[in-house]
Each structure stands twice: as structure tokens, then as C-alpha cells.
Residue frames relative to the residue before (quaternion, step in Angstrom):
aa qw qx qy qz dx dy dz
M 1.0000 0.0000 0.0000 0.0000 0.00 0.00 0.00
A 0.5575 -0.6427 0.4130 0.3249 3.56 -1.00 0.85
D 0.6782 0.5236 -0.2966 0.4218 3.58 1.07 -0.68
Q 0.5082 0.6550 -0.4333 0.3535 3.60 1.19 -0.30
P 0.3635 -0.7249 0.5243 0.2598 3.63 -0.66 0.97
E 0.4031 -0.6804 0.5452 0.2781 3.56 -0.90 0.90
R 0.6548 -0.4876 0.3662 0.4465 3.58 -1.20 0.35
L 0.4500 -0.7199 0.4612 0.2580 3.55 -0.74 1.09
N 0.0695 -0.7916 0.6070 0.0094 3.56 -0.73 1.10
I 0.2395 -0.8139 0.5193 0.1031 3.54 0.07 1.39
D 0.6576 0.5314 -0.3257 0.4233 3.59 0.90 -0.89
S 0.6387 0.5175 -0.3230 0.4690 3.57 1.03 -0.75
M 0.6460 0.5086 -0.3154 0.4739 3.59 1.00 -0.83
L 0.6529 0.5199 -0.3110 0.4546 3.57 0.92 -0.92
Q 0.6369 0.5415 -0.3300 0.4384 3.55 0.94 -0.89
R 0.6894 0.4721 -0.2812 0.4720 3.59 0.90 -0.92
L 0.6447 0.5240 -0.3247 0.4520 3.58 1.01 -0.79
L 0.7468 0.4266 -0.2251 0.4579 3.56 0.90 -0.93
E 0.6102 0.5903 -0.3770 0.3702 3.60 1.09 -0.48
V 0.6044 0.5484 -0.3771 0.4378 3.62 1.21 -0.13
R 0.3622 0.7152 -0.5087 0.3139 3.60 1.26 0.10
G 0.8009 0.2777 -0.1923 0.4945 3.55 -0.88 0.85
S 0.6229 0.4876 -0.3765 0.4822 3.61 1.17 -0.20
R 0.7088 -0.4430 0.2931 0.4641 3.58 -1.22 0.20
P 0.5435 -0.6847 0.3838 0.2973 3.59 -0.84 0.98
G 0.6089 0.5827 -0.3757 0.3854 3.64 1.14 -0.14
K 0.5407 0.6876 -0.3772 0.3042 3.57 1.21 -0.39
N 0.3343 -0.7196 0.5742 0.2016 3.58 -0.98 0.91
V 0.3752 -0.6945 0.5634 0.2438 3.56 -1.20 0.59
Q 0.4130 -0.7196 0.5034 0.2410 3.58 -0.94 0.89
L 0.1398 0.7495 -0.6303 0.1467 3.55 -0.46 1.28
T 0.3954 -0.7212 0.5090 0.2537 3.59 -1.02 0.69
E 0.6358 -0.5281 0.4011 0.3949 3.54 -1.25 0.46
N 0.6496 0.5261 -0.3200 0.4460 3.59 0.94 -0.85
E 0.6360 0.5256 -0.3278 0.4602 3.57 1.00 -0.82
I 0.6835 0.4857 -0.2930 0.4595 3.56 0.85 -0.97
R 0.6346 0.5208 -0.3288 0.4668 3.58 0.99 -0.81
G 0.6498 0.5148 -0.3062 0.4679 3.58 0.99 -0.86
L 0.6217 0.5406 -0.3234 0.4655 3.56 1.08 -0.79
C 0.6557 0.5163 -0.3053 0.4586 3.58 0.95 -0.90
L 0.6768 0.4963 -0.2983 0.4545 3.58 0.89 -0.92
K 0.6739 0.4723 -0.2912 0.4879 3.57 0.95 -0.87
G 0.6235 0.5510 -0.3333 0.4433 3.58 1.02 -0.78
R 0.6378 0.5337 -0.3072 0.4626 3.55 1.01 -0.90
E 0.6361 0.5404 -0.3046 0.4588 3.54 1.00 -0.94
V 0.6758 0.4881 -0.2887 0.4708 3.60 0.90 -0.96
L 0.6496 0.5290 -0.3272 0.4372 3.61 0.88 -0.91
L 0.7118 0.4762 -0.2663 0.4423 3.57 0.92 -0.90
T 0.5839 0.5339 -0.3949 0.4670 3.61 1.25 -0.03
Q 0.7076 0.4035 -0.2383 0.5288 3.59 1.29 -0.26
P 0.5899 -0.6457 0.3585 0.3265 3.59 -1.08 0.66
M 0.6313 -0.5265 0.4225 0.3817 3.55 -1.36 0.28
L 0.7246 0.2434 -0.1636 0.6236 3.58 1.22 -0.61
L 0.2458 -0.7987 0.5345 0.1265 3.57 -0.31 1.26
E 0.1537 -0.7479 0.6348 0.1189 3.56 -1.11 0.68
L 0.0349 -0.8489 0.5227 -0.0699 3.53 -0.23 1.37
E 0.3032 -0.7372 0.5753 0.1834 3.53 -1.31 0.36
A 0.4382 -0.6378 0.5610 0.2940 3.55 -1.17 0.70
P 0.5535 -0.1047 -0.8176 -0.1188 1.57 -2.37 0.84
L 0.1414 0.7697 -0.6205 0.0500 3.53 -1.21 0.59
K 0.3679 -0.6990 0.5691 0.2287 3.52 -1.33 0.31
I 0.1974 -0.7961 0.5678 0.0701 3.54 -0.88 1.01
C 0.0945 -0.8052 0.5854 0.0017 3.56 -0.80 1.11
G 0.3699 -0.7291 0.5387 0.2037 3.55 -1.14 0.72
D 0.8404 -0.1654 0.1273 0.5002 3.56 -1.22 -0.57
T 0.1001 -0.7848 0.6080 0.0667 3.57 -1.08 0.78
H 0.1285 -0.8836 0.4500 0.0184 3.61 1.32 -0.22
G 0.7674 -0.4167 0.2308 0.4292 3.57 0.57 1.12
Q 0.5188 0.6203 -0.4292 0.4024 3.60 1.26 0.21
F 0.1468 -0.8708 0.4674 0.0407 3.49 0.71 1.29
Y 0.6767 0.4941 -0.3064 0.4518 3.58 0.89 -0.88
D 0.6439 0.4904 -0.3204 0.4921 3.60 1.13 -0.58
T 0.5933 0.5505 -0.3647 0.4604 3.60 1.09 -0.63
M 0.6442 0.5026 -0.3261 0.4754 3.59 0.99 -0.76
R 0.6165 0.5334 -0.3472 0.4635 3.59 1.08 -0.65
L 0.5912 0.5542 -0.3675 0.4563 3.60 1.06 -0.68
F 0.6959 0.4660 -0.2765 0.4714 3.58 0.89 -0.92
E 0.6008 0.5478 -0.3632 0.4550 3.59 1.03 -0.69
Y 0.7170 0.4587 -0.2387 0.4675 3.51 1.03 -0.85
G 0.7689 0.3793 -0.1944 0.4766 3.58 0.90 -0.95
G 0.5641 -0.5579 0.3995 0.4593 3.57 1.26 -0.41
F 0.4044 -0.7139 0.5135 0.2512 3.57 -0.76 1.01
P 0.5514 -0.5913 0.4553 0.3728 3.61 -1.00 0.74
P 0.6229 -0.1791 -0.7578 -0.0752 1.57 -2.09 1.41
E 0.2786 0.7850 -0.5128 0.2081 3.60 1.23 0.38
S 0.7660 0.1005 -0.0665 0.6314 3.57 1.12 -0.73
N 0.4166 -0.6587 0.5609 0.2792 3.55 -1.27 0.47
Y 0.1309 -0.8175 0.5594 0.0404 3.58 -1.01 0.79
L 0.0615 -0.7177 0.6887 0.0830 3.48 -1.39 0.53
F 0.1234 -0.7718 0.6211 0.0573 3.58 -0.75 1.09
L 0.3729 -0.7890 0.4647 0.1499 3.55 -0.92 1.00
G 0.7272 -0.4616 0.2507 0.4419 3.60 1.15 0.47
D 0.7393 0.3834 -0.3389 0.4377 3.54 -1.44 0.09
Y 0.1361 0.8162 -0.5318 0.1804 3.51 0.60 1.30
V 0.7667 0.3263 -0.1424 0.5343 3.56 1.18 -0.63
D 0.7058 0.4538 -0.3717 0.3973 3.54 -1.45 0.18
R 0.8374 0.2637 -0.2179 0.4263 3.48 -1.37 0.60
G 0.7337 0.3630 -0.2392 0.5222 3.63 0.75 -0.92
R 0.6119 -0.6178 0.3755 0.3207 3.57 -1.26 0.39
H 0.7857 0.3021 -0.1464 0.5197 3.60 1.15 -0.42
S 0.0224 0.8297 -0.5551 0.0553 3.56 0.69 1.11
L 0.6504 0.5311 -0.3321 0.4296 3.60 0.93 -0.82
E 0.6676 0.4751 -0.3072 0.4840 3.59 0.88 -0.89
N 0.6507 0.5449 -0.3206 0.4205 3.56 0.93 -0.93
I 0.7181 0.4367 -0.2606 0.4750 3.57 0.77 -1.03
C 0.6397 0.5208 -0.3376 0.4534 3.61 1.04 -0.68
L 0.6236 0.5295 -0.3463 0.4592 3.61 0.97 -0.76
L 0.6886 0.4861 -0.2907 0.4528 3.57 0.83 -0.98
F 0.6966 0.4569 -0.2923 0.4697 3.60 0.91 -0.79
C 0.5447 0.5679 -0.4095 0.4616 3.61 1.15 -0.41
Y 0.6870 0.4686 -0.2835 0.4775 3.58 0.90 -0.91
K 0.6183 0.5468 -0.3471 0.4453 3.59 1.02 -0.75
I 0.6945 0.4670 -0.2704 0.4758 3.57 0.94 -0.90
K 0.6961 0.4838 -0.2763 0.4528 3.59 0.93 -0.88
Y 0.8037 0.1377 -0.0437 0.5772 3.59 1.02 -0.81
P 0.0513 -0.8751 0.4791 0.0451 3.61 0.68 1.06
E 0.7228 0.4185 -0.2536 0.4879 3.62 1.13 -0.52
N 0.6964 0.4431 -0.2680 0.4969 3.60 1.29 0.02
F 0.7670 0.3083 -0.1223 0.5492 3.54 1.23 -0.46
F 0.0054 0.8336 -0.5468 0.0778 3.56 -0.58 1.19
M 0.1183 -0.7899 0.6015 0.0155 3.53 -1.10 0.82
L 0.2013 -0.7550 0.6130 0.1168 3.56 -0.93 0.95
R 0.5409 -0.6144 0.4725 0.3267 3.52 -1.31 0.29
G 0.1955 -0.7518 0.6162 0.1298 3.56 -1.06 0.80
N 0.6714 -0.4944 0.3418 0.4336 3.59 -1.21 0.17
H 0.6443 0.5118 -0.3364 0.4581 3.62 1.19 -0.34
E 0.5853 0.5204 -0.3910 0.4835 3.61 1.25 -0.05
S 0.5268 0.5723 -0.4045 0.4811 3.50 0.86 1.13
A 0.5500 -0.6631 0.3951 0.3189 3.58 -0.80 1.02
S 0.6738 0.5154 -0.3214 0.4208 3.61 0.86 -0.88
I 0.6888 0.4482 -0.2771 0.4979 3.61 1.14 -0.56
N 0.7627 0.3763 -0.2471 0.4644 3.62 0.64 -0.99
R 0.4580 0.6261 -0.4589 0.4332 3.58 1.31 0.12
V 0.7563 0.4170 -0.1784 0.4714 3.56 1.10 -0.81
Y 0.7960 0.4004 -0.1713 0.4204 3.58 0.87 -0.96
G 0.8260 -0.3245 0.1106 0.4474 3.58 1.07 0.59
F 0.6511 0.5557 -0.3467 0.3834 3.60 0.93 -0.78
Y 0.6185 0.5429 -0.3353 0.4585 3.58 1.00 -0.84
D 0.6805 0.4940 -0.2901 0.4568 3.58 0.86 -0.97
E 0.6408 0.5192 -0.3237 0.4636 3.59 1.03 -0.77
C 0.6510 0.5025 -0.3119 0.4758 3.60 0.94 -0.86
K 0.6763 0.5017 -0.2920 0.4535 3.57 0.91 -0.96
R 0.6728 0.5047 -0.2933 0.4545 3.59 0.95 -0.88
R 0.7767 0.3663 -0.1889 0.4763 3.57 0.86 -0.96
F 0.7917 0.1331 -0.0683 0.5923 3.60 1.16 -0.57
N 0.5958 -0.5356 0.4063 0.4393 3.59 -0.19 -1.24
V 0.6857 -0.4975 0.3488 0.4009 3.55 -1.33 0.30
K 0.5765 0.6019 -0.3733 0.4076 3.57 1.10 -0.67
L 0.6495 0.5104 -0.3209 0.4633 3.59 1.01 -0.78
W 0.6055 0.5439 -0.3467 0.4662 3.59 1.07 -0.73
K 0.6543 0.5071 -0.3120 0.4663 3.58 0.99 -0.81
T 0.6097 0.5405 -0.3478 0.4639 3.59 1.10 -0.65
F 0.6374 0.5070 -0.3193 0.4845 3.58 1.06 -0.72
T 0.5978 0.5602 -0.3583 0.4476 3.59 1.05 -0.73
D 0.6513 0.5109 -0.3089 0.4683 3.59 0.97 -0.86
L 0.6411 0.5141 -0.3130 0.4762 3.58 1.09 -0.72
F 0.6794 0.5021 -0.2956 0.4460 3.58 0.83 -1.01
N 0.6292 0.5588 -0.3291 0.4285 3.58 1.10 -0.68
C 0.6909 0.4534 -0.2704 0.4939 3.59 1.31 -0.12
L 0.4586 0.6949 -0.4515 0.3208 3.61 1.24 -0.03
P 0.4758 -0.6389 0.5112 0.3227 3.61 -1.10 0.64
V 0.3707 -0.7780 0.4764 0.1744 3.59 -1.13 0.56
A 0.8045 0.1050 -0.0730 0.5800 3.61 1.19 -0.17
A 0.1123 -0.7778 0.6152 0.0625 3.55 -1.29 0.43
I 0.1633 -0.7420 0.6371 0.1300 3.54 -1.23 0.56
V 0.2171 -0.7782 0.5805 0.1018 3.56 -0.78 1.08
D 0.8513 -0.1267 0.0366 0.5078 3.57 -0.68 1.18
E 0.6443 -0.5815 0.2952 0.3995 3.55 1.03 0.93
K 0.7066 0.4897 -0.2484 0.4463 3.62 1.24 0.12
I 0.7613 0.2860 -0.1735 0.5554 3.61 1.11 -0.57
F 0.1712 -0.7993 0.5732 0.0561 3.57 -0.57 1.22
C 0.0860 -0.8338 0.5448 -0.0234 3.56 -0.60 1.20
M 0.1582 0.7473 -0.6374 0.1011 3.54 -1.12 0.80
H 0.6318 -0.5421 0.3733 0.4094 3.59 -1.20 0.13
G 0.8185 0.2827 -0.1160 0.4866 3.56 0.72 -1.11
G 0.6721 -0.4872 0.3438 0.4390 3.57 0.20 -1.21
L 0.7517 -0.3817 0.3062 0.4421 3.50 -1.34 -0.42
S 0.2623 -0.7499 0.5879 0.1522 3.53 -1.34 0.25
P 0.4973 -0.6379 0.4832 0.3351 3.61 -1.01 0.71
D 0.6449 0.5301 -0.3161 0.4508 3.60 1.23 -0.40
L 0.6109 0.5920 -0.3530 0.3896 3.60 1.22 -0.34
Q 0.0013 0.8133 -0.5793 0.0547 3.55 -0.33 1.30
S 0.8029 0.0968 -0.0037 0.5881 3.56 1.09 -0.76
M 0.5454 -0.6244 0.4487 0.3338 3.58 -1.04 0.76
E 0.5359 0.6357 -0.3930 0.3929 3.55 1.21 -0.50
Q 0.5894 0.5822 -0.3633 0.4263 3.60 1.13 -0.64
V 0.6491 0.4979 -0.3142 0.4817 3.58 1.05 -0.77
R 0.6472 0.5344 -0.3168 0.4419 3.57 0.93 -0.92
R 0.7115 0.4930 -0.2563 0.4301 3.56 1.05 -0.78
I 0.4723 0.6576 -0.4674 0.3549 3.63 1.19 -0.13
M 0.3202 -0.7793 0.5147 0.1586 3.56 -0.67 1.14
R 0.1606 -0.7616 0.6200 0.0988 3.54 -1.16 0.69
P 0.5222 -0.1394 -0.8399 -0.0488 1.53 -2.28 1.08
T 0.0165 -0.7979 0.6025 -0.0004 3.55 -1.17 0.63
D 0.4006 -0.6442 0.5860 0.2849 3.52 -1.18 0.61
V 0.5109 -0.6049 0.4861 0.3698 3.60 -1.25 0.10
P 0.3344 -0.7637 0.5120 0.2067 3.61 -0.55 1.11
D 0.6283 -0.5689 0.3887 0.3613 3.58 -1.30 0.27
Q 0.7994 0.0566 -0.0338 0.5972 3.57 1.21 -0.33
G 0.6090 0.5707 -0.4098 0.3680 3.54 -1.31 0.22
L 0.8151 -0.3374 0.1963 0.4281 3.52 -1.40 0.06
L 0.7033 0.4649 -0.2851 0.4561 3.59 0.70 -1.05
C 0.6243 0.5391 -0.3204 0.4658 3.57 1.00 -0.84
D 0.6940 0.4913 -0.2829 0.4437 3.60 0.81 -1.00
L 0.6230 0.5494 -0.3443 0.4377 3.59 0.96 -0.82
L 0.7420 0.4023 -0.2103 0.4932 3.58 1.13 -0.69
W 0.7958 0.3644 -0.1395 0.4630 3.61 1.16 -0.54
A 0.6011 0.6210 -0.3736 0.3368 3.64 1.03 -0.65
D 0.1818 -0.7792 0.5935 0.0868 3.57 -1.26 0.55
P 0.4493 -0.6429 0.5344 0.3151 3.59 -1.14 0.58
D 0.0845 -0.7840 0.6134 0.0428 3.58 -1.18 0.58
K 0.3519 -0.7783 0.4831 0.1925 3.57 -0.48 1.21
D 0.6784 0.5257 -0.2884 0.4246 3.59 1.19 -0.41
I 0.7313 0.3889 -0.2573 0.4978 3.61 1.17 0.03
M 0.2657 -0.6680 0.6474 0.2532 3.49 -1.44 0.10
G 0.7813 0.2850 -0.2224 0.5087 3.54 -1.11 0.65
W 0.6916 -0.4486 0.3731 0.4256 3.54 -1.15 -0.77
G 0.0696 -0.8101 0.5818 0.0211 3.57 -1.03 0.78
E 0.6394 -0.4934 0.4100 0.4239 3.53 -1.35 0.04
N 0.3158 -0.7427 0.5591 0.1901 3.55 -1.09 0.70
D 0.4907 -0.6870 0.4582 0.2780 3.59 -0.82 1.03
R 0.5676 0.5999 -0.3906 0.4068 3.60 1.17 -0.40
G 0.4520 -0.6851 0.4536 0.3471 3.57 1.24 -0.41
V 0.6939 0.3580 -0.2413 0.5763 3.55 1.35 0.17
S 0.8532 0.1490 -0.1023 0.4893 3.58 -1.12 0.69
F 0.5620 -0.6086 0.4719 0.3018 3.56 -1.29 -0.49
T 0.3030 -0.6342 0.6357 0.3191 3.46 -1.46 -0.17
F 0.1529 -0.7921 0.5852 0.0825 3.57 -1.21 0.45
G 0.4390 -0.7263 0.4823 0.2171 3.53 -1.12 0.80
A 0.7184 -0.4408 0.3301 0.4251 3.53 -1.38 0.17
D 0.6046 0.5685 -0.3555 0.4300 3.59 1.11 -0.66
V 0.6225 0.5364 -0.3313 0.4637 3.59 1.07 -0.75
V 0.6386 0.5281 -0.3145 0.4630 3.57 1.01 -0.88
A 0.6815 0.5019 -0.2931 0.4447 3.58 0.79 -1.05
K 0.6609 0.5083 -0.3037 0.4611 3.59 0.93 -0.90
F 0.6606 0.5208 -0.3028 0.4479 3.55 0.93 -0.94
L 0.6660 0.4987 -0.3084 0.4611 3.59 0.87 -0.93
H 0.6586 0.5143 -0.3107 0.4530 3.56 0.92 -0.90
K 0.6683 0.5229 -0.3004 0.4356 3.57 0.86 -0.99
H 0.7891 0.3277 -0.1537 0.4962 3.59 0.93 -0.91
D 0.4233 -0.7325 0.4403 0.3006 3.59 1.32 0.23
L 0.3923 0.6968 -0.4861 0.3527 3.54 0.90 1.06
D 0.4136 -0.7178 0.5064 0.2393 3.59 -1.26 0.39
L 0.8311 0.0495 0.0713 0.5492 3.56 0.98 -0.84
I 0.2123 -0.7110 0.6501 0.1636 3.53 -1.24 0.63
C 0.1037 -0.7923 0.6011 0.0122 3.54 -0.85 1.03
R 0.1223 0.8028 -0.5667 0.1393 3.59 -0.59 1.17
A 0.3783 -0.7079 0.5561 0.2156 3.57 -1.35 0.17
H 0.4381 0.7945 -0.3739 0.1926 3.59 -0.55 -1.27
Q 0.7862 0.2092 -0.1450 0.5631 3.64 1.14 -0.34
V 0.4655 -0.6436 0.5256 0.3047 3.56 -1.05 0.79
V 0.0037 0.7759 -0.6308 0.0011 3.58 -0.91 0.91
E 0.6225 -0.6350 0.3156 0.3312 3.54 -0.88 1.04
D 0.7736 0.3555 -0.1831 0.4915 3.57 0.89 -0.92
G 0.5916 -0.5746 0.3668 0.4306 3.59 1.28 0.06
Y 0.7713 0.0391 -0.0598 0.6325 3.56 1.27 -0.35
E 0.0034 0.7968 -0.6033 0.0332 3.55 -1.14 0.64
F 0.3294 -0.7566 0.5369 0.1753 3.55 -0.93 0.96
F 0.1149 -0.7532 0.6470 0.0294 3.51 -1.34 0.51
A 0.8469 0.1801 -0.1069 0.4888 3.57 -1.24 0.48
K 0.6802 -0.5121 0.2898 0.4372 3.58 0.71 1.15
R 0.6826 -0.5244 0.2669 0.4333 3.53 0.90 1.02
Q 0.4417 0.6740 -0.4768 0.3512 3.57 1.10 0.63
L 0.7538 0.1867 -0.1462 0.6129 3.57 1.31 -0.19
V 0.0639 -0.7820 0.6181 0.0492 3.56 -1.09 0.72
T 0.2494 -0.7246 0.6254 0.1468 3.53 -1.13 0.84
I 0.0828 -0.7869 0.6108 0.0291 3.58 -0.88 0.97
F 0.0074 -0.7815 0.6231 -0.0315 3.56 -0.90 0.98
S 0.1766 -0.8668 0.4655 0.0268 3.57 -0.49 1.20
A 0.5916 0.5431 -0.3792 0.4596 3.61 1.24 0.29
P 0.2146 -0.7978 0.5483 0.1296 3.62 -0.17 1.23
N 0.8103 0.1454 -0.1489 0.5479 3.60 -1.17 0.59
Y 0.0348 -0.8653 0.4999 0.0125 3.56 0.98 0.94
C 0.8525 0.0160 -0.0777 0.5166 3.57 -0.82 1.12
G 0.5321 -0.6110 0.4181 0.4107 3.60 1.23 0.06
E 0.6438 0.5451 -0.3035 0.4429 3.58 1.31 0.04
F 0.7241 0.3819 -0.2319 0.5254 3.58 1.16 -0.53
D 0.3570 -0.7185 0.5517 0.2280 3.55 -1.21 0.48
N 0.3169 0.7844 -0.4793 0.2336 3.57 1.13 0.65
A 0.4297 -0.6214 0.5771 0.3101 3.53 -1.33 0.38
G 0.3242 -0.6811 0.6014 0.2631 3.55 -1.34 0.15
A 0.1130 -0.8136 0.5668 0.0625 3.61 -1.05 0.61
M 0.1634 -0.7199 0.6669 0.1018 3.47 -1.43 0.40
M 0.2509 -0.7788 0.5567 0.1434 3.59 -0.86 0.92
S 0.2022 -0.7672 0.5998 0.1039 3.56 -0.79 1.06
V 0.1204 -0.7729 0.6213 0.0469 3.55 -0.84 1.03
D 0.2169 -0.7991 0.5451 0.1317 3.60 -0.57 1.09
E 0.7635 -0.4071 0.2478 0.4359 3.57 -1.33 0.10
T 0.6968 0.4405 -0.2780 0.4930 3.60 1.14 -0.52
L 0.4810 -0.6776 0.3974 0.3894 3.58 1.38 0.08
M 0.3347 0.6793 -0.5533 0.3470 3.55 1.08 0.74
C 0.2011 -0.7967 0.5627 0.0906 3.56 -0.85 0.99
S 0.0288 0.7727 -0.6338 0.0231 3.56 -0.98 0.86
F 0.3659 -0.7639 0.5047 0.1671 3.55 -1.20 0.46
Q 0.1641 -0.7367 0.6481 0.1016 3.50 -1.10 0.83
I 0.2185 -0.8302 0.5109 0.0444 3.52 -0.72 1.16
L 0.2014 -0.6999 0.6683 0.1514 3.54 -1.10 0.82
K 0.2950 -0.7759 0.5281 0.1791 3.57 -0.37 1.18
P 0.5327 -0.5886 0.4733 0.3818 3.58 -1.13 0.51
A 0.5720 -0.6142 0.4165 0.3494 3.56 -1.08 0.71
D 0.2551 -0.6684 0.6709 0.1948 3.51 -1.14 0.77
K 0.3963 -0.7872 0.4105 0.2342 3.53 -0.10 1.34
K 0.6601 0.5234 -0.3267 0.4285 3.61 1.02 -0.72
K 0.7915 0.3521 -0.1741 0.4682 3.56 0.81 -1.02
F 0.8219 0.1706 -0.0384 0.5422 3.56 0.83 -1.00
P 0.2559 -0.7974 0.5180 0.1741 3.61 -0.10 1.16
Y 0.7627 0.3322 -0.2052 0.5156 3.62 1.10 -0.53
G 0.5992 -0.5974 0.3662 0.3872 3.60 1.22 0.19
G 0.3821 -0.7169 0.5357 0.2303 3.55 -1.06 0.73
I 0.2879 -0.7324 0.5876 0.1882 3.54 -1.27 0.29
A 0.0710 0.7933 -0.6027 0.0482 3.57 -0.90 0.84
A 0.4453 -0.6961 0.4955 0.2677 3.55 -1.10 0.65
G 0.3490 -0.6989 0.5792 0.2329 3.54 -1.13 0.66
G 0.5685 -0.5980 0.4368 0.3582 3.56 -1.19 0.47
A 0.6170 -0.5422 0.4153 0.3909 3.55 -1.25 0.36
K 0.0763 -0.7842 0.6156 0.0163 3.56 -0.93 0.92
P 0.2039 -0.7909 0.5571 0.1499 3.61 -0.14 1.13
T 0.0104 0.8315 -0.5538 0.0417 3.56 -0.47 1.15
A 0.7848 0.1794 -0.0948 0.5856 3.56 1.00 -0.76
P 0.1851 -0.8262 0.5170 0.1257 3.57 0.25 1.21
H 0.5453 -0.6199 0.4357 0.3586 3.55 -1.06 0.67
R 0.6197 -0.5846 0.3892 0.3503 3.50 -1.19 0.63
V 0.4266 -0.6447 0.5618 0.2945 3.52 -1.13 0.66
Q 0.4184 -0.7295 0.4805 0.2489 3.57 -0.70 1.07
């Protein structure tokens, strides 16, 4: 029967995805519908063996939004080391806006399945049917395959974890904090599969934004969730004995940006976002002592570098290691 998934061959998929490195960034990778469906089913299985709140150990590299910029995602790996050479945590928003959401999400899930204890992915607000129905992923699935495949991805996204703690000191999520978040146990207890609700803890973890101009909680211009001030960050870190909040969700010019006296960092990993911004992309490396440093994907200088240059950022100690 045509619908029977062939035996999933992750290595074959990876080989095809990676062999376009160095070719023109517009090229699609040839993957079959059955392969992608099999990847989604296996990915879901792997995600559900791991908790909703991941507890991870350094060293690892943390990446922000990649939004279908598949060729830039490969540059991140070229720079940081292809799995399993380095451990990774991605903070969500793998699809929409960029031209290669399918390749991007398939590459990441190939690594998740092949190296489940070295490669981790959180859910972003775009890993939700109501959002990626509108911002490009649905149209890409429909154009290249069919709506049924998009629905299979929806089932996969509904199983992604929503937060991670690195060595009990760095709290990671896609969006931000929530006024409802009193205990980490609340995150652990969120049942999957789940859609992203319009309000509440899960919504805020994926949608909230820091705001340097307010104290406490404020209205969010996105029309969803809240904004929160530096005082909220400081109180939260103190209460939970944490050093740093690491999140994505907003384009920042240098690829990373600090907030609240370096108690929160925003990481964004899609350089030249949508082809409309002149932003860099960044990846945060956390070493065994929890020293954080940044590796930067510079935005392309269209005249000199058709694929963009790569440069390293200096070490930025943000989450000092614990005093024994």
C-alpha cells in the first residue's frame, strides 16, 4: 500500500539534507512524503519519552529562532560542530517566514531522533497550528506535499517540551515568564499532546516578552500574553535559585541581547531575518563552568559574501559557576 511508511532511514535523509551545503541557498532537498511522515511519527515517540521540562547539563550550545532559514541553520552547525560533536538546545520557531521550513524542521528532527540525549528542541509560538497556518508553513506543506502532512506536523509540535533548565541555573524557554508560574512542577505537569492555549502558563512561556520600560507585568503589543520588567526577572531568579533566563522570540540586531543587568538574554539565530532585517544571528555556548560566550553569524554583505560571513563573539560571563 502506498500509505505504508517505509523503514525510516535517518542517515539517508541527513545525507541529502546536508549535501546541499555550499550550493545556492534556494535549492529544495528531495525528501518523500513517506519519509517525512515517518520522521514525524518517530520524532513524536522520542519527544514523549522525555519530560515537558528538560533538565540538561553543560556543555551545550543554545540557539534561538531559525524560521525556515535552513541554509543558516547549517551554518550554525558548521560553526558550532555538527551533532554529536556538540550538544544543542534550540528554543523554538523552526518554521514560517523562511523559504525552507520543511528542510529546517526535518534536519533538526533527524538530529533529535539520531542523538536524543545530545540534541534538544523546545516549542516556539510558531509550532502551533493556528500560527503556522497563517505565516507560511501550511502553504509550504500544501505546495510541496499536501495538507495531511501539515496536520502530521501539528501532531508532532503538540508534543514538544516547553522549557529547560541547564545545570539547575539557566532557565530556558521560547518566550518568557508567566505570572502564573510559581513552581517548576507546574511546567512538568503540563500534559501532552497539547495545543497552545490563548492564555495561561503554557501560552506565556511561548509568547511573553521582557520590557525595559516597565515594572511588574504589562500588556503585550502582540495581543497575546504579557510583558514583564527587570524586577520580575530578579525576583524569579532569586526565588528559584537561578542565574540566568535564556529566551528567543524577538529579533535582536547583534543576534543576542541582555536585559535586567545580564539576568536575561535573548538569542536570535536567523541572520538577515526574512531578508528584510540586517540583524546578525547568534548561538550561545555554555561551558562546564556555566560561562556563556557567543558565536555570531554576521548578516550577509551582499556585495562581498553571498552566503554571509561568520565571526566569533567575545566571551561574556553571564552565569558564573556556582561557588562550591
